[in-house]
N, C-alpha and C positions, 0 to 999 in steps of 0.2 A: 903600546898594547898592554904592557905590564900594569900600568897605573889603573886603567878602567877595570881590568879583571880583578886585581887585588882590592880595589874599592868596592866592587860588587860583593866579593867574598867577605870583606869587612862588614858590609851592611847586613848580609845574611847572618853572619855570626853575631852581630849586635842584636838583631831581632830575636835570634835563638836565646841570647843571654837574658833579655827582658822576659821572654816567655818562661824559661826555666826559673828565673828569679821570682816571678809572680807565683808560679806553682809551688815553689819552696816556701814562700811566705804563707800560703794557705795551709800547707802541710804542717808548718810550725804552729799555727793556730790550733790545728787539729790535735797535735800532741798534748797541748795544755787542757784539752777537753777529755782526755783519756785518763782514767784512774790506773796508775801503774801497779797498784797492789791488787786490785780486783781483776784487771785485765793485762797481765804482764806480757803476754804474747802480742796482743794488739799494740801495746805501747812500744815494744821492741821493733815491730814491723813498721810502725809509723816513723820512728827515729831513723830506721834504715832508709826508708823512702825519702825522708827529708835530706839526709846526707847525700844520697845519690843525686837528687835534683839540685842541691846546692853545688855539688861537684860539677855538674853539667853547666850550671850558670857561670861558675868561675872559669871553667875551661873555655867555653865559647867567648867569654869576655876577653880573656887573654888572646885568643885567636883573632878577635876583632881588632884589638890594639896592634898586634903584630902585622896584620894585613894593612891597616891604615899607615903605619910607620913605614913598612916596606914599599908601599905605593908612592909615598911622597918624600921619603928620605933615603939617601944612599950612604949609610954609615955603618961602622963596626958595631954600633949599639944594637943593630937589628939582630945580630947573632945572640946577644945576651937575652933579648926579648924572647927569641925562639927557645932558648934554654929554660925560660920561666914556664913554658908549656909543660915541661917535664915534671913540675911540682905536683899538679893535679894527678899525673900518672903515678907518681910515687905514693900519693895519698890513697889512690884507688887500689894499688897493690897491697897496701896495709889493710884496707877494708875488705879486700877479697878473701882474707882468711875467714871472715864471718859470713861471707855471701852464701856458701853452701848451707851453713846452719840456718840462716834466715830463709833460704829457699825451701828447706825441709819444713821449717816452721810454718811458712805460708801454705805449703802443700797439706800439712796436717790440719791447718785451720780450715782449708777448703773441704777436706774430707769430713771433718767434724760437722761443718755447716751442712754438707750434703746428707750426712747420716741424720742430722737433726731434722732436715726437711723431709726425708723419707719417713721418719717417725711421725711427723705431723701429718703427712699424707696418709699414713696407715691409720692414724687416729681419726681422720676425717672419713676414711673408707670403712672403718670397722662398724659404725652404726648402720651404714647402708647395707653392709654384708649381712649383719644380723637381721635387719628388717626384711631383707630379701628371703631369708630362711623362715622367719616367723610370720610374715605377711606377704607372700609372693605376689608380684604383679600379674603373673601369668598362671592360670590354672588349666588343667586339661578340660576338654569338653566332655560332658556326661550326657549320654543319650537319654532323652525324656526330661531333661532339666535345663533351665536357663539360669546361669549363675552370674551375679554382679558383685563387685567388691571394690572398695577403696581403702587406702590407708594413708594417714597423715601423721608424721612425727610431731611431737610436741616440743617443748623447750628443753627436755631432758636429753642427755648425751646418748643414751641407749634405750631401745624399745622394750616395753614390758607387755605390750599387746600382741596377740597372735590370732590367726585363724587358719583353718584347714578344711579342705573338702576332698574326700577320697572314697574309693570303693572299699568298704569293709568286707564285702563278699560280692559274688556276682549279682545278687538281687538286693543289696543294701548299700545305699549311699549315705555316708556320714558327713555331717557338717559340724564344725566346732569353732567357737570363738571364746577367747578368754583374756584375762588381764591380771598380771602379777602386780601386787601393791609395790609402789616405790619405783625408782629409776636407777639406772646404772648397770654395770656389767653383771652384778649378782642377779638382778631381776631378769635380765635377758637370758642368762644361763638357766634359771629356773623355768622360764617360759619355754625355752627350747626343750628341756627335759620333759616337761608336762605334755607338750605337743606330741612328741614322738613316742612317749610311753603310752599315751592315750590311743594312738594308732594301733599299738599292739593289743591293748586291752579290748578295744572295740571289735577287733578281729576275733578275739577269744570269747567275749560275752555278747549275746544277742541283745541283752537288756542294757541300755546306756547307764542306768542307775548302778548296776553291778560294776561296770567299767569305772564309774566315778569312785565307788567305794574302794576298789583296788588301787586306783591312782592315788587316792587320799592316803591309804595305808603306806604305799611306797614313798610318796613325797614327804610324809610325816615322819618316816623312819630316820631321817637325817635332820639334825638341828639346823634350822635356817633362820634363826633369830625371829624377827618380826614379820617375816614374809608370809603372805597368804594369797590364794588365787580365787578369783571369781570366774566361773566357766559355765557354758551351756553346751549341751550336746543334742543334736537332732539326728535321728536315723530314719531315712526314707526307705521303706520296704516296697519295692516295685512289684513284688509278687503278691503280697497281702494288701497292697494299696493303702498303706497306713503310714502315719508319722508318729514315732515315739520320741519323747524328749525328756531330758532330765537337766536340772539346773542347780549348780552349786553357788547359791547366793549371788547369781548374776542378774543385772538389770533385765527387765521384762523383754521377752522376745514377742514381736507382733506377728500375728497370723491372720491372713485374709483367707476366710473359709466360709462357705455358704453365704456369700455376699455380706459378710460382717468382718470387721477388724477387731480382734480381741487380743489382750496381753496373755502371754504364757509366763506365769510367775515361778519363782524359785521353788525347787522341790527338795532342798537340803541346804546345810550350812556351807559356808566358804571352805574351800579345801585348805588343809594344813592347820586348821584351828583345833581339830580333835581327831586323833588317829582312828577313833572308833565311830566317827560320824556316819549316820545312815542316810540313804537317799532313796527316793522312789521315782518312778517314771510314769508318764501318762501317754496314752495312745489315742490318736485322733484319725478318723478316716480321711484319706487324702483323695482329692478330686483334681481333675484337670483345671489349670489356671489358679489353683491355690498357691499362695506365696507366703514365705516367712521372711522377716526382717530382723537380723541380729546386729548388735553393735556393742561397743565397749563404753564404759561410763564417761570417757572423755567427751562423748557426744552429748549425753544428757546433762552433764555437769558443767558444760561450757557457760561462761558468765559474761554479762555486760553489767558492770556495777554489782548490785546484789541480786539481779534477776538471772535465774537459770534457764537454759534452753529447754530442759525438761522433757519428760516422756510424752506429755500431751502433744507437743509440736511434732515429735517423731511419729506417733500414731496417726496424727492428722495428715502427715505427708502421704501415708499409704491410703487413708480414707478418701482423700481428695481424688486420687487417681489409682484405683486398685489394678487397672489394666496396664499400668506403666511398665516399661522394660526394667528388669532388676538393675542393670548397670546404670541406667538413667536415674533411677530412684536413688541409688547410692551417691552419685555425683551431685544430684540436687540437694540431698541432705547435707553433704559436705559444704557445698556453696552456701546453703542457708545458715549453717552454724558459723561459718567464717564471717558472713555478713553480720550475723547477730552479735558476734564478739569483736567486731571490727578487726578481724584478722589476727587477734591475739588469743590463741588457744594454747594453754600451758601443757595439757595432757595429750598423750597419744590418742588418736581416734582410728578405730577400725570399724568398717561397716560391711555387712555381708547380706545379700538378698538372693533368695532362691525361689524360682517358680517351677511348678510341675507343668510340663507342656503336653 
């Protein structure tokens, strides 16, 4: 009975020997691909793993030899072979002094990689978080108005486009859309500041032009390098049944009124170019089913080769179907510009449409 059992043990140990030896060989090749100077921790851990796997291969190899000899030979030499098994044990005892240090090193490496991954995750989430503040997917419902909007981030890391729809007073609904020149965190911060400062100024001033002048003074009081903002403000007065608008160098807003679609052009310079810049507003009677279409320049300036999407296509989208739902209009425009540019739109695009119901 002893012979078959020891033979089986020997075969198992021999299989383990080949497995560990093969793994150790691959670890050894990996060591030579690591630069010890630039990645000392990785190099140390690779050597440690190679030693442990080599140790396992030697230990199982000796156990296999001892098992086979014990199975088929009955001699005093078997005791000597068993004594040889103690050699790997002695080596492991010596290596054990570094095991705790290597274990700590491995744990630190895992912690560093985890923190690096968390930082990458935050980097991915940050633009989404900013976009959610600057161009929210969900807006409150406003009695008497149907609001549609879409936002698509361009190739930049952070958004500079923003829009807002809010009650400036019980009888006034304000709609804002704007674009800060450039990309990156600075542009996003500027957009964030402009959006929420304008909320305060539109509650303070009934005339949107006055609100723009105050916003321009405040934003220009701090040196922001080459930054500037294009922005348009519309105020729907439900009591007077009017629409007042003012635009700081922003692309034309299209208005469907009296069965016509017409552009509402700029009424003042870009914000932050001149602290003393002046603005004026225009007032238009507002009727049921009138609709306004606002957008940022990423829509009009989308390209395919040298051809621009342009304002004409934007105005025509409203002219073709002035009774279209605002949300559908915004989505159709976004689909059209993506088809036009073959899905390659570098700039952010924000579109806002509002109909009086």
